[in-house]
Every structure is written in C-alpha cells, then in structure tokens.
N, C-alpha and C positions, 0 to 999 in steps of 0.2 A: 042651047045655044050659049046662054049666060055662063053655063058651067064650064064650056070648052073655052070660052074667051078668058075667064078667070084662071084656068089651068095655064093657057098661054102666057097671061101676065105673071103669074108665079113662077113658071119656068124661066122666063127673061130675067126676072128679079133674081132667081138663084144663080143664073149664068153670069149675072153682071157682078154679084158678090163674089163668086168664084173667080172671076177674072181679076178683080180688086185685091182678093186675096193672095192670087198668084204674083201679081205685080208687087204688092208689098213684100212677099217673101223673096222676090227677086232682087229687089232693092237692097234687102236686109243683107243677103248674101253677098251681094257686090260690094256693100258697105265693109262687110266683114273681111272680105278678100283684100280690099284696099287697105285696110287698117293693118292686117297681117303682113302684107307686102311691105308697107311703110316701116313697120316694126322689124322687120327682117333687115331692110336696107339699113335702118338706124343701127341695128345691132352691129352690123357688117362695118359701118363706118366708124365706130367707137371701140371695136375689137382689139384688143391687145396682139400683136404679132407674137404667135406661139413659137417659142424656142424650146430647143432640145433640153432635157434636164442639165442643170450643172452651169459651172461659171468657168471662165477662162481669162487670159490674159494676152494682149496684143502689144507688141514692142518693135522697135526699129531704130534707124537713124538716118537722118537727111543730110547729105553732104552735096557740095556744089562741085561741079567740074568745069574745066576751062580757066580763062584767065579771069582773076580776081579783080572786081570792080575797085577803082581808087576811091578811098575814102575822102570824104568831104566833110569839112567843119560846120558846125551849126553857126548861123549868122547871127551871132551874139555881139561881135565887134561894134564898139560904139553905143550899145545899149545902157541906158541908165542903170540897170540892174547887172550890169556886166561882171562886178566884183562877187556877187552871189551865184552867178551862172557859171564861172569857170571852175574847173577841176584841178586841184593842185596848180593853179596859176596859168593853166592851159585851156585853150578853148576846145570843148569836147567834139568828136566827130558825130556826125548824124547817126542815129540809132534805128533807122528804118530797116537798114540791112546790116546784121552783125554776124560776121563769119569767125569762127574760132580758128586756132592755130592749126587744128587737125582737119580743116574744111567744113566743119559742122556748120549748117544754118540755123540759127536762132529763130525763134518765134515763128515757126511752122504750126498752123493749126491743123491737127488730126481729128476729123469729126465723123461719127457715125451719121449713115444716111439711110433713114427707114422709108422704104417706097409705099405708096399708098396713102390716100387721102384719109387723116385721122388714124393712121396706123402709129403704133407705139409699140417701144422695145421694153421687156420686162426690166423692172429696175431692183438691183440687188440692194438687200436692207443696209449695207454700208453707206448708201447714198441718200438714205430717207432722212435723215437728219440727225440731231443729237452732238455729242462732242466731236465725234469723228469728221464732221463737217465744218472745215475751216472758214473762219471769216475772209472773204475776198476784199482786198484793199488795193488803192492805188495812192501812192504817196507823191509828193512833190519835193525832189531833192536836187538841188543845183540846177533848178529850171528844167528838170527832167521828170517824166511820169516814171515811177518806180513801182511794180514792173512794167515794162513797155507793153506788154500784151496780157489779157486777162481773161479769164472765161467765167460767167456766173450762171446759174441755173435759174429759169424763170421763178420770181416770186421771191428770190434771196437778195439780199442786200450787198450793195459795194460800199465799203467805208472810204471816203474821200478824206485823204490828210494833206496837210502842209506843214513839212518840216523846215522850210526855208524862213528866213527873216524878212522875206517880202511878200506881199500879197499875191495870190494866183486865183486862177479861175479854172473849172472843170467842165467843160462843155462836151457833154457826151452826145452823138448823134448816130443813131443807127438806123435800119430801114423802118422799125417798128417802135423806138424809143428815143426820147431825148429828156436830157435834164442839163440845166446851166446853173452852175453853182459857184458862187464867190467864196474864196477861202482866205480869210485873214492868216497872217502868220499864226500857226500853231493850232489853226481850227481843224476840227474833225466833223464831218457830216455824213450821215449814212442816206443813200438812195436805192430805192427798189425798181429793177427792171422787169416789168410784167409780161412783155410779149416777146414770144421767141422769133429770131431772125435766122435766115438761111446761111448769111455770111456775116463776118465780123463787120463792125462800125468802127467808128474813130473817136477819140478823146482829143480834144484841143484845149489849149489856153488862148484866150482871147487878148490876154495881156502880153504874153510872150509868143509870138507866132510861129516859132520854130518848134514850140514844143507840141508833139504828137504821140498818141499812143493807139492801141487796137483793143477793142472789147467785144466779145461773142456772147449772145444770151441764146440759150437753147433750153428746150423741155427735157431732153433726155441728158444724162451726165456723162455720157461716153465721148468724152472730148479730152485731147491732150495737148499741150505747147511744147514745142521741141526746146530744149535747154541750150546753154552755151556751146555744148558738143554736139548739138544736132540729134541728141536722144530723145526718145518719146515713149511712155508706157501707160497703158490704159488697163486697169485691174478690174476683175469682177465682171466681165462682159458675158451676157447670156449665151451659152452654148448654142451653136446653129451657123446659117450661112448669112453673113452681113456684108454691108458695102461701107468703106470709109472713104471719105474726101480729104485731100490734102490741099491746103490754101494759105498763101502768104501775102502780106499787104502788098510788096513790091512785084508779085507775079500773078495774083489772082488765084484762080484754081490752076494747080501744077499739073497740068496734062502731059508735060514734057518730062516728068519723072523717069527715070530709067532704072529697070531691074531685070535680073536675068529670069526671075520666076513669075513676076505679076505684071499684068497690062494696066494702064491707066486710061480712064475714058476723058472726054472733052471737058468734063466738070471735076477733074481730078480724083475721081473714084477708082477703087479697085475693090475685087471682091475676094474675102476671106472667108475661113471657116473655123470657128472656134470650138474646141472640145472641152469637155469638163475637165478640169484640173490642169489643163494644158497651158503652154505660153508659147504662142506663135511669134516667132521672130520674122519679121520682114527683111531683116538684114540691112545692108548698106543700099539706099535710094539715091542715086545720082541726080543732080538737077543743073543743066548747064546754066552759067551765069548770064548768058546772053539773052535770057528771058526775065531777068531781074531788071526792073526797069527804076 
C-alpha cells in the first residue's frame, strides 16, 4: 500500500514538473516570437526606400496663366529707416509674388515626397557633405531678405547676415523649428535647424514688419526652388518611381498646376519616373494667377 501511494506521489510530481517545463518553454517561445516580430517591424520602419540602380535629373518650368496681379509696394513710406530701405530712390514692390517677363513664377518649392513612416530615399554622394555643399545664407539688403526663399537640410547651418547700415532681426518660425536672432549692422550669425518640416516656414524681421522670407527644412536633399524665369532642376535623384510636390507661399500646395502629361493631387503632388542617366523634363507647368493670394 505504501509503495503504491509513493508511486502515485512520484507520478504527480513528475507530471507537475513536466507541466511547469512545458509552460516555461511556451513562454520562452512566445517571447522569442514577440521580439522577432518587433525587430521586423522596427527594421521595416527604418529601411530606406529601395530604388533602381543609378541616378537621374528632374527639371521643368512653372509659369502663370491669366491676368497678372497688380504689384504692390512695401509699406516703407514714413519709416525712420526709409532711406536705407529704398532701392535706387524708389520703394520696392512686395516680393512674395515675383513673376518674370516670360511669365515664370519665382520661389516655387519642388519637393520629393517619400511615402511611408520612416521611409527614406537613397542619398547621392554629392549631397553627403564636403566642398560641394554650399553654405546656405540669408542676407539683409535694403530691408529685404536675400534670397527670399531658401532650403536647408536638417542638421546644417544657415548663415544670417546683415549688409545694411541699420540693425535687423531674423525671426525664423517653422512648424518644428524657431530661432530669433538680432543682427547689428555687419553682423553674421550661424543657426542650425535640426527638425524636418513638411512645408516651408517663414522668416520675419520684427523691426521692419514688411520684411519676410521663406525657409524649408528637410531630411532629404531632393528640393529645388524656381528661379526668376520659373525654371527648376534637381540632379542626382535615385532612379525609380517618386512623387514630387509643388508649393508656393502665396498658393500653398499647387494643386491647380496644369500640364498636358502630368496630373497633380490635392497636395500639389505628381508621380514621375527617374531613369539612370536620364533627364526628365516636365516641360511647361501652368498655374492660374487666380490662385495666388
């Protein structure tokens, strides 16, 4: 009898140990699966977008259509610094909307849009740094920010300068960045903008209220700003399928852009295909002046 009871107790003990061991193994397997899944998701979130081999160029021209807006002068008249702020004895026009003689619209931002949280485009070596990367600067000239629109990659500096004989102030405000710098005559100060923005922000002078400019901060370097003729060009774009957005301070996302070959979405985006060694020309992109505010 005692022997039978002892065998029964031993069997129960072995069964309990087996259950405990199985439970431990199950928990360990579940933990390994959870860690593996988390690692996969983390890897996917940080993986760069894979492009086809090679690099190409995107170019085009933005022009306005319709009646040209009447120019307005800056509200300088009567200001104590008026003698410094006039150009050749004349009060300058507002520079938020600048249209060339050929109808080209200046200061349109053309920006690569990469879909997917954490997705990144491959970066060409020419954008990695060194001598080829020029210092971005904003100068104060005749109470104007020159240039009016700039782009800077995250982590790089903007050189703020004052070439006027009066004091100025550069107040940079974007969605994710802010700097407020006083600039005596002849001063130079570098500031670094560390966080990327979806759209450009503004530069203001708190001393001369009419002074304003535009600044964009992005992680990837595939951005262009149209020149005085409305032309833009972005070199060394990774080959593949991409979207680019068009934005202007007086229009926001340029969803109303007109093209015979390309369609634009509500955020001013259009799809393009870049091929290795190719130069994709979007041609003439028309923008009705009624959408410029």
